[in-house]
mmCIF file of the N, C-alpha and C atoms, coordinates in Angstrom:
data_MODEL
# 
_entry.id   MODEL 
# 
loop_
_atom_site.group_PDB 
_atom_site.id 
_atom_site.type_symbol 
_atom_site.label_atom_id 
_atom_site.label_alt_id 
_atom_site.label_comp_id 
_atom_site.label_asym_id 
_atom_site.label_entity_id 
_atom_site.label_seq_id 
_atom_site.pdbx_PDB_ins_code 
_atom_site.Cartn_x 
_atom_site.Cartn_y 
_atom_site.Cartn_z 
_atom_site.occupancy 
_atom_site.B_iso_or_equiv 
_atom_site.pdbx_formal_charge 
_atom_site.auth_seq_id 
_atom_site.auth_comp_id 
_atom_site.auth_asym_id 
_atom_site.auth_atom_id 
_atom_site.pdbx_PDB_model_num 
ATOM 1   N N  . MET A 1 1  ? -22.839 9.177   20.620  1.00 0.00 ? 1  MET A N  1 
ATOM 2   C CA . MET A 1 1  ? -21.806 9.519   21.626  1.00 0.00 ? 1  MET A CA 1 
ATOM 3   C C  . MET A 1 1  ? -20.249 8.930   21.610  1.00 0.00 ? 1  MET A C  1 
ATOM 4   N N  . ALA A 1 2  ? -19.475 9.685   21.688  1.00 0.00 ? 2  ALA A N  1 
ATOM 5   C CA . ALA A 1 2  ? -18.039 9.434   21.557  1.00 0.00 ? 2  ALA A CA 1 
ATOM 6   C C  . ALA A 1 2  ? -17.525 8.096   22.590  1.00 0.00 ? 2  ALA A C  1 
ATOM 7   N N  . LYS A 1 3  ? -16.728 7.411   22.220  1.00 0.00 ? 3  LYS A N  1 
ATOM 8   C CA . LYS A 1 3  ? -16.213 6.347   22.850  1.00 0.00 ? 3  LYS A CA 1 
ATOM 9   C C  . LYS A 1 3  ? -14.817 6.488   23.049  1.00 0.00 ? 3  LYS A C  1 
ATOM 10  N N  . ARG A 1 4  ? -13.863 6.135   24.223  1.00 0.00 ? 4  ARG A N  1 
ATOM 11  C CA . ARG A 1 4  ? -12.809 6.469   24.161  1.00 0.00 ? 4  ARG A CA 1 
ATOM 12  C C  . ARG A 1 4  ? -12.059 4.847   24.221  1.00 0.00 ? 4  ARG A C  1 
ATOM 13  N N  . LEU A 1 5  ? -10.979 4.828   23.252  1.00 0.00 ? 5  LEU A N  1 
ATOM 14  C CA . LEU A 1 5  ? -10.253 3.338   22.742  1.00 0.00 ? 5  LEU A CA 1 
ATOM 15  C C  . LEU A 1 5  ? -8.754  3.730   23.285  1.00 0.00 ? 5  LEU A C  1 
ATOM 16  N N  . GLN A 1 6  ? -8.230  2.810   23.903  1.00 0.00 ? 6  GLN A N  1 
ATOM 17  C CA . GLN A 1 6  ? -7.035  2.702   24.727  1.00 0.00 ? 6  GLN A CA 1 
ATOM 18  C C  . GLN A 1 6  ? -6.372  1.585   23.891  1.00 0.00 ? 6  GLN A C  1 
ATOM 19  N N  . VAL A 1 7  ? -5.177  2.244   23.386  1.00 0.00 ? 7  VAL A N  1 
ATOM 20  C CA . VAL A 1 7  ? -4.074  1.008   22.796  1.00 0.00 ? 7  VAL A CA 1 
ATOM 21  C C  . VAL A 1 7  ? -2.816  1.555   23.231  1.00 0.00 ? 7  VAL A C  1 
ATOM 22  N N  . LEU A 1 8  ? -2.204  0.475   23.820  1.00 0.00 ? 8  LEU A N  1 
ATOM 23  C CA . LEU A 1 8  ? -0.909  0.451   24.312  1.00 0.00 ? 8  LEU A CA 1 
ATOM 24  C C  . LEU A 1 8  ? 0.205   0.024   23.198  1.00 0.00 ? 8  LEU A C  1 
ATOM 25  N N  . LEU A 1 9  ? 1.405   0.965   23.109  1.00 0.00 ? 9  LEU A N  1 
ATOM 26  C CA . LEU A 1 9  ? 2.462   0.912   21.800  1.00 0.00 ? 9  LEU A CA 1 
ATOM 27  C C  . LEU A 1 9  ? 3.625   0.874   22.810  1.00 0.00 ? 9  LEU A C  1 
ATOM 28  N N  . ASP A 1 10 ? 4.513   0.401   22.262  1.00 0.00 ? 10 ASP A N  1 
ATOM 29  C CA . ASP A 1 10 ? 5.918   0.613   22.638  1.00 0.00 ? 10 ASP A CA 1 
ATOM 30  C C  . ASP A 1 10 ? 6.515   2.081   22.376  1.00 0.00 ? 10 ASP A C  1 
ATOM 31  N N  . GLU A 1 11 ? 7.394   2.544   22.768  1.00 0.00 ? 11 GLU A N  1 
ATOM 32  C CA . GLU A 1 11 ? 7.847   3.899   22.539  1.00 0.00 ? 11 GLU A CA 1 
ATOM 33  C C  . GLU A 1 11 ? 8.345   4.056   21.383  1.00 0.00 ? 11 GLU A C  1 
ATOM 34  N N  . ALA A 1 12 ? 8.878   2.809   20.442  1.00 0.00 ? 12 ALA A N  1 
ATOM 35  C CA . ALA A 1 12 ? 9.443   3.164   19.135  1.00 0.00 ? 12 ALA A CA 1 
ATOM 36  C C  . ALA A 1 12 ? 8.255   3.173   18.023  1.00 0.00 ? 12 ALA A C  1 
ATOM 37  N N  . GLU A 1 13 ? 7.094   2.421   18.428  1.00 0.00 ? 13 GLU A N  1 
ATOM 38  C CA . GLU A 1 13 ? 5.990   2.304   17.616  1.00 0.00 ? 13 GLU A CA 1 
ATOM 39  C C  . GLU A 1 13 ? 5.188   3.590   17.710  1.00 0.00 ? 13 GLU A C  1 
ATOM 40  N N  . TYR A 1 14 ? 4.989   4.176   18.997  1.00 0.00 ? 14 TYR A N  1 
ATOM 41  C CA . TYR A 1 14 ? 4.486   5.523   19.230  1.00 0.00 ? 14 TYR A CA 1 
ATOM 42  C C  . TYR A 1 14 ? 4.944   6.587   18.577  1.00 0.00 ? 14 TYR A C  1 
ATOM 43  N N  . ALA A 1 15 ? 6.449   6.850   18.713  1.00 0.00 ? 15 ALA A N  1 
ATOM 44  C CA . ALA A 1 15 ? 7.342   7.656   18.132  1.00 0.00 ? 15 ALA A CA 1 
ATOM 45  C C  . ALA A 1 15 ? 7.171   7.599   16.413  1.00 0.00 ? 15 ALA A C  1 
ATOM 46  N N  . SER A 1 16 ? 7.145   6.433   15.780  1.00 0.00 ? 16 SER A N  1 
ATOM 47  C CA . SER A 1 16 ? 6.873   6.306   14.290  1.00 0.00 ? 16 SER A CA 1 
ATOM 48  C C  . SER A 1 16 ? 5.498   6.979   13.944  1.00 0.00 ? 16 SER A C  1 
ATOM 49  N N  . ILE A 1 17 ? 4.448   6.477   14.786  1.00 0.00 ? 17 ILE A N  1 
ATOM 50  C CA . ILE A 1 17 ? 3.192   7.104   14.368  1.00 0.00 ? 17 ILE A CA 1 
ATOM 51  C C  . ILE A 1 17 ? 3.146   8.706   14.531  1.00 0.00 ? 17 ILE A C  1 
ATOM 52  N N  . GLN A 1 18 ? 3.781   9.077   15.498  1.00 0.00 ? 18 GLN A N  1 
ATOM 53  C CA . GLN A 1 18 ? 3.635   10.524  15.815  1.00 0.00 ? 18 GLN A CA 1 
ATOM 54  C C  . GLN A 1 18 ? 4.402   11.264  14.868  1.00 0.00 ? 18 GLN A C  1 
ATOM 55  N N  . ASN A 1 19 ? 5.598   10.694  14.523  1.00 0.00 ? 19 ASN A N  1 
ATOM 56  C CA . ASN A 1 19 ? 6.213   11.338  13.243  1.00 0.00 ? 19 ASN A CA 1 
ATOM 57  C C  . ASN A 1 19 ? 5.589   11.481  12.141  1.00 0.00 ? 19 ASN A C  1 
ATOM 58  N N  . THR A 1 20 ? 5.062   10.383  11.711  1.00 0.00 ? 20 THR A N  1 
ATOM 59  C CA . THR A 1 20 ? 3.832   10.141  10.449  1.00 0.00 ? 20 THR A CA 1 
ATOM 60  C C  . THR A 1 20 ? 2.880   11.216  10.627  1.00 0.00 ? 20 THR A C  1 
ATOM 61  N N  . ALA A 1 21 ? 2.247   11.175  11.765  1.00 0.00 ? 21 ALA A N  1 
ATOM 62  C CA . ALA A 1 21 ? 1.033   12.137  11.746  1.00 0.00 ? 21 ALA A CA 1 
ATOM 63  C C  . ALA A 1 21 ? 1.430   13.727  11.610  1.00 0.00 ? 21 ALA A C  1 
ATOM 64  N N  . ARG A 1 22 ? 2.695   14.132  12.216  1.00 0.00 ? 22 ARG A N  1 
ATOM 65  C CA . ARG A 1 22 ? 3.290   15.336  12.254  1.00 0.00 ? 22 ARG A CA 1 
ATOM 66  C C  . ARG A 1 22 ? 3.680   15.663  10.926  1.00 0.00 ? 22 ARG A C  1 
ATOM 67  N N  . LEU A 1 23 ? 3.968   14.708  10.053  1.00 0.00 ? 23 LEU A N  1 
ATOM 68  C CA . LEU A 1 23 ? 4.349   15.169  8.745   1.00 0.00 ? 23 LEU A CA 1 
ATOM 69  C C  . LEU A 1 23 ? 3.106   15.193  7.754   1.00 0.00 ? 23 LEU A C  1 
ATOM 70  N N  . GLN A 1 24 ? 1.956   14.535  8.092   1.00 0.00 ? 24 GLN A N  1 
ATOM 71  C CA . GLN A 1 24 ? 0.805   14.812  7.570   1.00 0.00 ? 24 GLN A CA 1 
ATOM 72  C C  . GLN A 1 24 ? -0.027  16.149  8.141   1.00 0.00 ? 24 GLN A C  1 
ATOM 73  N N  . GLY A 1 25 ? 0.531   16.655  8.981   1.00 0.00 ? 25 GLY A N  1 
ATOM 74  C CA . GLY A 1 25 ? -0.121  17.890  9.706   1.00 0.00 ? 25 GLY A CA 1 
ATOM 75  C C  . GLY A 1 25 ? -1.367  17.667  10.583  1.00 0.00 ? 25 GLY A C  1 
ATOM 76  N N  . LEU A 1 26 ? -1.191  16.168  11.085  1.00 0.00 ? 26 LEU A N  1 
ATOM 77  C CA . LEU A 1 26 ? -2.410  15.738  12.025  1.00 0.00 ? 26 LEU A CA 1 
ATOM 78  C C  . LEU A 1 26 ? -1.813  15.227  13.361  1.00 0.00 ? 26 LEU A C  1 
ATOM 79  N N  . SER A 1 27 ? -2.912  15.354  14.208  1.00 0.00 ? 27 SER A N  1 
ATOM 80  C CA . SER A 1 27 ? -2.374  14.954  15.526  1.00 0.00 ? 27 SER A CA 1 
ATOM 81  C C  . SER A 1 27 ? -2.592  13.641  15.615  1.00 0.00 ? 27 SER A C  1 
ATOM 82  N N  . VAL A 1 28 ? -1.701  12.910  16.511  1.00 0.00 ? 28 VAL A N  1 
ATOM 83  C CA . VAL A 1 28 ? -1.914  11.403  16.664  1.00 0.00 ? 28 VAL A CA 1 
ATOM 84  C C  . VAL A 1 28 ? -3.073  10.776  16.797  1.00 0.00 ? 28 VAL A C  1 
ATOM 85  N N  . ALA A 1 29 ? -4.125  11.295  17.516  1.00 0.00 ? 29 ALA A N  1 
ATOM 86  C CA . ALA A 1 29 ? -5.687  10.806  17.663  1.00 0.00 ? 29 ALA A CA 1 
ATOM 87  C C  . ALA A 1 29 ? -6.359  11.043  16.301  1.00 0.00 ? 29 ALA A C  1 
ATOM 88  N N  . GLU A 1 30 ? -6.109  12.074  15.553  1.00 0.00 ? 30 GLU A N  1 
ATOM 89  C CA . GLU A 1 30 ? -6.667  12.079  14.329  1.00 0.00 ? 30 GLU A CA 1 
ATOM 90  C C  . GLU A 1 30 ? -6.125  11.250  13.360  1.00 0.00 ? 30 GLU A C  1 
ATOM 91  N N  . TRP A 1 31 ? -4.781  10.905  13.268  1.00 0.00 ? 31 TRP A N  1 
ATOM 92  C CA . TRP A 1 31 ? -4.331  9.900   12.253  1.00 0.00 ? 31 TRP A CA 1 
ATOM 93  C C  . TRP A 1 31 ? -4.726  8.448   12.547  1.00 0.00 ? 31 TRP A C  1 
ATOM 94  N N  . VAL A 1 32 ? -4.675  8.008   13.972  1.00 0.00 ? 32 VAL A N  1 
ATOM 95  C CA . VAL A 1 32 ? -5.441  6.948   14.165  1.00 0.00 ? 32 VAL A CA 1 
ATOM 96  C C  . VAL A 1 32 ? -6.699  6.928   13.970  1.00 0.00 ? 32 VAL A C  1 
ATOM 97  N N  . ARG A 1 33 ? -7.448  8.143   14.258  1.00 0.00 ? 33 ARG A N  1 
ATOM 98  C CA . ARG A 1 33 ? -8.897  7.570   13.780  1.00 0.00 ? 33 ARG A CA 1 
ATOM 99  C C  . ARG A 1 33 ? -8.940  7.416   12.139  1.00 0.00 ? 33 ARG A C  1 
ATOM 100 N N  . GLN A 1 34 ? -8.299  8.416   11.166  1.00 0.00 ? 34 GLN A N  1 
ATOM 101 C CA . GLN A 1 34 ? -8.071  8.090   9.897   1.00 0.00 ? 34 GLN A CA 1 
ATOM 102 C C  . GLN A 1 34 ? -7.755  6.922   9.418   1.00 0.00 ? 34 GLN A C  1 
ATOM 103 N N  . SER A 1 35 ? -6.876  6.256   10.188  1.00 0.00 ? 35 SER A N  1 
ATOM 104 C CA . SER A 1 35 ? -5.879  4.961   9.872   1.00 0.00 ? 35 SER A CA 1 
ATOM 105 C C  . SER A 1 35 ? -7.189  3.945   9.978   1.00 0.00 ? 35 SER A C  1 
ATOM 106 N N  . LEU A 1 36 ? -7.947  3.632   11.129  1.00 0.00 ? 36 LEU A N  1 
ATOM 107 C CA . LEU A 1 36 ? -8.604  2.973   11.664  1.00 0.00 ? 36 LEU A CA 1 
ATOM 108 C C  . LEU A 1 36 ? -10.081 2.992   10.380  1.00 0.00 ? 36 LEU A C  1 
ATOM 109 N N  . ARG A 1 37 ? -10.540 4.275   10.219  1.00 0.00 ? 37 ARG A N  1 
ATOM 110 C CA . ARG A 1 37 ? -11.478 4.344   8.910   1.00 0.00 ? 37 ARG A CA 1 
ATOM 111 C C  . ARG A 1 37 ? -10.941 3.625   7.692   1.00 0.00 ? 37 ARG A C  1 
ATOM 112 N N  . ASN A 1 38 ? -9.879  4.070   7.261   1.00 0.00 ? 38 ASN A N  1 
ATOM 113 C CA . ASN A 1 38 ? -9.444  3.410   6.123   1.00 0.00 ? 38 ASN A CA 1 
ATOM 114 C C  . ASN A 1 38 ? -9.076  2.065   5.919   1.00 0.00 ? 38 ASN A C  1 
ATOM 115 N N  . ALA A 1 39 ? -8.844  1.586   7.165   1.00 0.00 ? 39 ALA A N  1 
ATOM 116 C CA . ALA A 1 39 ? -8.587  -0.012  7.189   1.00 0.00 ? 39 ALA A CA 1 
ATOM 117 C C  . ALA A 1 39 ? -9.797  -0.675  7.261   1.00 0.00 ? 39 ALA A C  1 
ATOM 118 N N  . GLN A 1 40 ? -10.846 -0.157  7.879   1.00 0.00 ? 40 GLN A N  1 
ATOM 119 C CA . GLN A 1 40 ? -12.261 -0.701  8.076   1.00 0.00 ? 40 GLN A CA 1 
ATOM 120 C C  . GLN A 1 40 ? -12.911 -0.417  6.588   1.00 0.00 ? 40 GLN A C  1 
ATOM 121 N N  . HIS A 1 41 ? -12.899 0.512   6.082   1.00 0.00 ? 41 HIS A N  1 
ATOM 122 C CA . HIS A 1 41 ? -13.467 0.731   4.710   1.00 0.00 ? 41 HIS A CA 1 
ATOM 123 C C  . HIS A 1 41 ? -12.784 0.776   3.274   1.00 0.00 ? 41 HIS A C  1 
ATOM 124 N N  . GLY A 1 42 ? -11.568 0.729   3.393   1.00 0.00 ? 42 GLY A N  1 
ATOM 125 C CA . GLY A 1 42 ? -10.604 0.768   2.558   1.00 0.00 ? 42 GLY A CA 1 
ATOM 126 C C  . GLY A 1 42 ? -10.404 1.952   2.215   1.00 0.00 ? 42 GLY A C  1 
ATOM 127 N N  . SER A 1 43 ? -9.070  2.467   1.753   1.00 0.00 ? 43 SER A N  1 
ATOM 128 C CA . SER A 1 43 ? -8.735  3.975   1.503   1.00 0.00 ? 43 SER A CA 1 
ATOM 129 C C  . SER A 1 43 ? -8.968  4.187   0.138   1.00 0.00 ? 43 SER A C  1 
ATOM 130 N N  . PRO A 1 44 ? -9.925  5.213   0.191   1.00 0.00 ? 44 PRO A N  1 
ATOM 131 C CA . PRO A 1 44 ? -10.274 5.739   -1.454  1.00 0.00 ? 44 PRO A CA 1 
ATOM 132 C C  . PRO A 1 44 ? -9.040  6.047   -2.275  1.00 0.00 ? 44 PRO A C  1 
ATOM 133 N N  . GLU A 1 45 ? -8.189  6.683   -1.559  1.00 0.00 ? 45 GLU A N  1 
ATOM 134 C CA . GLU A 1 45 ? -7.151  7.323   -2.164  1.00 0.00 ? 45 GLU A CA 1 
ATOM 135 C C  . GLU A 1 45 ? -5.980  6.038   -2.499  1.00 0.00 ? 45 GLU A C  1 
ATOM 136 N N  . SER A 1 46 ? -5.954  4.948   -2.042  1.00 0.00 ? 46 SER A N  1 
ATOM 137 C CA . SER A 1 46 ? -5.233  3.713   -2.334  1.00 0.00 ? 46 SER A CA 1 
ATOM 138 C C  . SER A 1 46 ? -5.799  3.230   -3.601  1.00 0.00 ? 46 SER A C  1 
ATOM 139 N N  . ILE A 1 47 ? -7.498  3.011   -3.442  1.00 0.00 ? 47 ILE A N  1 
ATOM 140 C CA . ILE A 1 47 ? -8.120  2.343   -4.422  1.00 0.00 ? 47 ILE A CA 1 
ATOM 141 C C  . ILE A 1 47 ? -7.979  3.338   -5.826  1.00 0.00 ? 47 ILE A C  1 
ATOM 142 N N  . GLU A 1 48 ? -8.136  4.518   -5.614  1.00 0.00 ? 48 GLU A N  1 
ATOM 143 C CA . GLU A 1 48 ? -7.947  5.370   -6.961  1.00 0.00 ? 48 GLU A CA 1 
ATOM 144 C C  . GLU A 1 48 ? -6.417  5.251   -7.460  1.00 0.00 ? 48 GLU A C  1 
ATOM 145 N N  . ALA A 1 49 ? -5.676  5.142   -6.748  1.00 0.00 ? 49 ALA A N  1 
ATOM 146 C CA . ALA A 1 49 ? -4.253  5.161   -7.258  1.00 0.00 ? 49 ALA A CA 1 
ATOM 147 C C  . ALA A 1 49 ? -3.867  3.912   -7.633  1.00 0.00 ? 49 ALA A C  1 
ATOM 148 N N  . LYS A 1 50 ? -4.178  2.772   -7.434  1.00 0.00 ? 50 LYS A N  1 
ATOM 149 C CA . LYS A 1 50 ? -4.572  1.680   -7.931  1.00 0.00 ? 50 LYS A CA 1 
ATOM 150 C C  . LYS A 1 50 ? -4.870  1.418   -9.422  1.00 0.00 ? 50 LYS A C  1 
ATOM 151 N N  . LEU A 1 51 ? -6.220  2.289   -9.249  1.00 0.00 ? 51 LEU A N  1 
ATOM 152 C CA . LEU A 1 51 ? -6.909  2.268   -10.752 1.00 0.00 ? 51 LEU A CA 1 
ATOM 153 C C  . LEU A 1 51 ? -6.188  3.105   -11.789 1.00 0.00 ? 51 LEU A C  1 
ATOM 154 N N  . ARG A 1 52 ? -5.669  4.069   -11.385 1.00 0.00 ? 52 ARG A N  1 
ATOM 155 C CA . ARG A 1 52 ? -4.684  4.836   -12.029 1.00 0.00 ? 52 ARG A CA 1 
ATOM 156 C C  . ARG A 1 52 ? -3.600  4.082   -12.538 1.00 0.00 ? 52 ARG A C  1 
ATOM 157 N N  . ALA A 1 53 ? -2.697  3.253   -11.822 1.00 0.00 ? 53 ALA A N  1 
ATOM 158 C CA . ALA A 1 53 ? -1.693  2.667   -12.155 1.00 0.00 ? 53 ALA A CA 1 
ATOM 159 C C  . ALA A 1 53 ? -2.069  1.687   -13.273 1.00 0.00 ? 53 ALA A C  1 
ATOM 160 N N  . VAL A 1 54 ? -3.395  0.871   -13.238 1.00 0.00 ? 54 VAL A N  1 
ATOM 161 C CA . VAL A 1 54 ? -3.593  -0.011  -14.001 1.00 0.00 ? 54 VAL A CA 1 
ATOM 162 C C  . VAL A 1 54 ? -3.877  0.354   -15.283 1.00 0.00 ? 54 VAL A C  1 
ATOM 163 N N  . ALA A 1 55 ? -4.734  1.475   -15.168 1.00 0.00 ? 55 ALA A N  1 
ATOM 164 C CA . ALA A 1 55 ? -5.000  2.226   -16.474 1.00 0.00 ? 55 ALA A CA 1 
ATOM 165 C C  . ALA A 1 55 ? -3.660  2.737   -17.319 1.00 0.00 ? 55 ALA A C  1 
ATOM 166 N N  . LYS A 1 56 ? -2.697  3.180   -16.343 1.00 0.00 ? 56 LYS A N  1 
ATOM 167 C CA . LYS A 1 56 ? -1.379  3.348   -16.887 1.00 0.00 ? 56 LYS A CA 1 
ATOM 168 C C  . LYS A 1 56 ? -0.803  2.418   -17.806 1.00 0.00 ? 56 LYS A C  1 
ATOM 169 N N  . ALA A 1 57 ? -0.809  1.331   -16.988 1.00 0.00 ? 57 ALA A N  1 
ATOM 170 C CA . ALA A 1 57 ? 0.073   -0.120  -17.625 1.00 0.00 ? 57 ALA A CA 1 
ATOM 171 C C  . ALA A 1 57 ? -0.531  -0.410  -18.706 1.00 0.00 ? 57 ALA A C  1 
ATOM 172 N N  . ALA A 1 58 ? -2.238  -0.307  -18.764 1.00 0.00 ? 58 ALA A N  1 
ATOM 173 C CA . ALA A 1 58 ? -2.742  -0.938  -19.918 1.00 0.00 ? 58 ALA A CA 1 
ATOM 174 C C  . ALA A 1 58 ? -2.447  -0.183  -21.312 1.00 0.00 ? 58 ALA A C  1 
ATOM 175 N N  . GLN A 1 59 ? -1.913  0.908   -21.055 1.00 0.00 ? 59 GLN A N  1 
ATOM 176 C CA . GLN A 1 59 ? -1.613  1.691   -22.418 1.00 0.00 ? 59 GLN A CA 1 
ATOM 177 C C  . GLN A 1 59 ? -0.364  1.283   -22.977 1.00 0.00 ? 59 GLN A C  1 
ATOM 178 N N  . HIS A 1 60 ? 0.496   0.658   -22.429 1.00 0.00 ? 60 HIS A N  1 
ATOM 179 C CA . HIS A 1 60 ? 1.648   0.057   -22.656 1.00 0.00 ? 60 HIS A CA 1 
ATOM 180 C C  . HIS A 1 60 ? 1.363   -1.317  -23.705 1.00 0.00 ? 60 HIS A C  1 
ATOM 181 N N  . GLU A 1 61 ? 2.409   -1.586  -24.712 1.00 0.00 ? 61 GLU A N  1 
ATOM 182 C CA . GLU A 1 61 ? 2.363   -2.739  -25.358 1.00 0.00 ? 61 GLU A CA 1 
ATOM 183 C C  . GLU A 1 61 ? 3.961   -3.576  -25.088 1.00 0.00 ? 61 GLU A C  1 
ATOM 184 N N  . PHE A 1 62 ? 3.934   -4.252  -24.423 1.00 0.00 ? 62 PHE A N  1 
ATOM 185 C CA . PHE A 1 62 ? 5.083   -5.101  -24.218 1.00 0.00 ? 62 PHE A CA 1 
ATOM 186 C C  . PHE A 1 62 ? 5.444   -6.452  -24.764 1.00 0.00 ? 62 PHE A C  1 
ATOM 187 N N  . PRO A 1 63 ? 6.459   -6.743  -25.372 1.00 0.00 ? 63 PRO A N  1 
ATOM 188 C CA . PRO A 1 63 ? 6.257   -7.904  -26.122 1.00 0.00 ? 63 PRO A CA 1 
ATOM 189 C C  . PRO A 1 63 ? 5.996   -9.100  -24.903 1.00 0.00 ? 63 PRO A C  1 
ATOM 190 N N  . THR A 1 64 ? 5.607   -10.042 -25.825 1.00 0.00 ? 64 THR A N  1 
ATOM 191 C CA . THR A 1 64 ? 5.168   -11.121 -24.641 1.00 0.00 ? 64 THR A CA 1 
ATOM 192 C C  . THR A 1 64 ? 5.142   -12.244 -25.483 1.00 0.00 ? 64 THR A C  1 
ATOM 193 N N  . ALA A 1 65 ? 5.195   -13.572 -24.939 1.00 0.00 ? 65 ALA A N  1 
ATOM 194 C CA . ALA A 1 65 ? 4.960   -14.945 -25.502 1.00 0.00 ? 65 ALA A CA 1 
ATOM 195 C C  . ALA A 1 65 ? 4.358   -15.876 -24.740 1.00 0.00 ? 65 ALA A C  1 
ATOM 196 N N  . ASP A 1 66 ? 4.306   -17.132 -25.165 1.00 0.00 ? 66 ASP A N  1 
ATOM 197 C CA . ASP A 1 66 ? 3.530   -18.353 -24.517 1.00 0.00 ? 66 ASP A CA 1 
ATOM 198 C C  . ASP A 1 66 ? 3.934   -18.539 -23.244 1.00 0.00 ? 66 ASP A C  1 
ATOM 199 N N  . ILE A 1 67 ? 3.622   -18.710 -22.041 1.00 0.00 ? 67 ILE A N  1 
ATOM 200 C CA . ILE A 1 67 ? 4.492   -18.661 -20.935 1.00 0.00 ? 67 ILE A CA 1 
ATOM 201 C C  . ILE A 1 67 ? 5.453   -19.948 -20.789 1.00 0.00 ? 67 ILE A C  1 
ATOM 202 N N  . ASP A 1 68 ? 5.099   -21.187 -21.463 1.00 0.00 ? 68 ASP A N  1 
ATOM 203 C CA . ASP A 1 68 ? 5.843   -22.209 -21.502 1.00 0.00 ? 68 ASP A CA 1 
ATOM 204 C C  . ASP A 1 68 ? 7.142   -21.764 -22.301 1.00 0.00 ? 68 ASP A C  1 
ATOM 205 N N  . ASP A 1 69 ? 7.146   -20.808 -23.388 1.00 0.00 ? 69 ASP A N  1 
ATOM 206 C CA . ASP A 1 69 ? 8.193   -20.436 -24.292 1.00 0.00 ? 69 ASP A CA 1 
ATOM 207 C C  . ASP A 1 69 ? 9.174   -19.730 -23.401 1.00 0.00 ? 69 ASP A C  1 
ATOM 208 N N  . MET A 1 70 ? 8.477   -18.666 -22.691 1.00 0.00 ? 70 MET A N  1 
ATOM 209 C CA . MET A 1 70 ? 9.250   -17.828 -21.865 1.00 0.00 ? 70 MET A CA 1 
ATOM 210 C C  . MET A 1 70 ? 10.197  -18.514 -20.788 1.00 0.00 ? 70 MET A C  1 
ATOM 211 N N  . LEU A 1 71 ? 9.414   -19.253 -20.193 1.00 0.00 ? 71 LEU A N  1 
ATOM 212 C CA . LEU A 1 71 ? 10.145  -20.231 -19.010 1.00 0.00 ? 71 LEU A CA 1 
ATOM 213 C C  . LEU A 1 71 ? 11.081  -21.179 -19.803 1.00 0.00 ? 71 LEU A C  1 
ATOM 214 N N  . ARG A 1 72 ? 11.070  -21.661 -20.899 1.00 0.00 ? 72 ARG A N  1 
ATOM 215 C CA . ARG A 1 72 ? 12.011  -22.407 -21.411 1.00 0.00 ? 72 ARG A CA 1 
ATOM 216 C C  . ARG A 1 72 ? 13.197  -21.564 -21.645 1.00 0.00 ? 72 ARG A C  1 
ATOM 217 N N  . GLU A 1 73 ? 13.284  -20.295 -22.382 1.00 0.00 ? 73 GLU A N  1 
ATOM 218 C CA . GLU A 1 73 ? 14.275  -19.759 -22.623 1.00 0.00 ? 73 GLU A CA 1 
ATOM 219 C C  . GLU A 1 73 ? 14.850  -18.768 -21.367 1.00 0.00 ? 73 GLU A C  1 
ATOM 220 N N  . ILE A 1 74 ? 14.098  -18.730 -20.376 1.00 0.00 ? 74 ILE A N  1 
ATOM 221 C CA . ILE A 1 74 ? 14.698  -18.208 -19.152 1.00 0.00 ? 74 ILE A CA 1 
ATOM 222 C C  . ILE A 1 74 ? 15.729  -19.283 -18.480 1.00 0.00 ? 74 ILE A C  1 
ATOM 223 N N  . ASP A 1 75 ? 15.190  -20.642 -18.827 1.00 0.00 ? 75 ASP A N  1 
ATOM 224 C CA . ASP A 1 75 ? 15.981  -21.698 -18.006 1.00 0.00 ? 75 ASP A CA 1 
ATOM 225 C C  . ASP A 1 75 ? 17.479  -21.810 -19.089 1.00 0.00 ? 75 ASP A C  1 
ATOM 226 N N  . GLU A 1 76 ? 16.824  -21.626 -20.335 1.00 0.00 ? 76 GLU A N  1 
ATOM 227 C CA . GLU A 1 76 ? 18.417  -21.779 -21.474 1.00 0.00 ? 76 GLU A CA 1 
ATOM 228 C C  . GLU A 1 76 ? 19.312  -20.662 -21.004 1.00 0.00 ? 76 GLU A C  1 
ATOM 229 N N  . GLY A 1 77 ? 18.978  -19.225 -20.614 1.00 0.00 ? 77 GLY A N  1 
ATOM 230 C CA . GLY A 1 77 ? 19.693  -18.509 -20.256 1.00 0.00 ? 77 GLY A CA 1 
ATOM 231 C C  . GLY A 1 77 ? 20.473  -18.432 -19.147 1.00 0.00 ? 77 GLY A C  1 
ATOM 232 N N  . ARG A 1 78 ? 19.984  -19.353 -18.163 1.00 0.00 ? 78 ARG A N  1 
ATOM 233 C CA . ARG A 1 78 ? 20.487  -19.606 -16.845 1.00 0.00 ? 78 ARG A CA 1 
ATOM 234 C C  . ARG A 1 78 ? 21.506  -20.717 -17.254 1.00 0.00 ? 78 ARG A C  1 
ATOM 235 N N  . GLY A 1 79 ? 21.451  -21.657 -18.285 1.00 0.00 ? 79 GLY A N  1 
ATOM 236 C CA . GLY A 1 79 ? 22.211  -22.739 -18.552 1.00 0.00 ? 79 GLY A CA 1 
ATOM 237 C C  . GLY A 1 79 ? 21.772  -23.829 -17.989 1.00 0.00 ? 79 GLY A C  1 
ATOM 238 N N  . ILE A 1 80 ? 20.381  -24.032 -17.761 1.00 0.00 ? 80 ILE A N  1 
ATOM 239 C CA . ILE A 1 80 ? 19.787  -25.155 -17.238 1.00 0.00 ? 80 ILE A CA 1 
ATOM 240 C C  . ILE A 1 80 ? 19.401  -26.073 -18.268 1.00 0.00 ? 80 ILE A C  1 
# 
């Protein structure tokens, strides 16, 4: 059985949501349903995007040093 949910938004909030939904080719109602599902269960798209970003970053080799040495060098560069 479907249930109705009423949410009050000011005009600016509604216009912003309406525009976002339109850009995604969705009705406001469908955009809200998807947003609520994603908020409740986590968005699979965002999880996959995060995992891809971590995997991509892990491919790089950046210079690093001991944190105390790095902080000391930063302070020296600032003239502290």
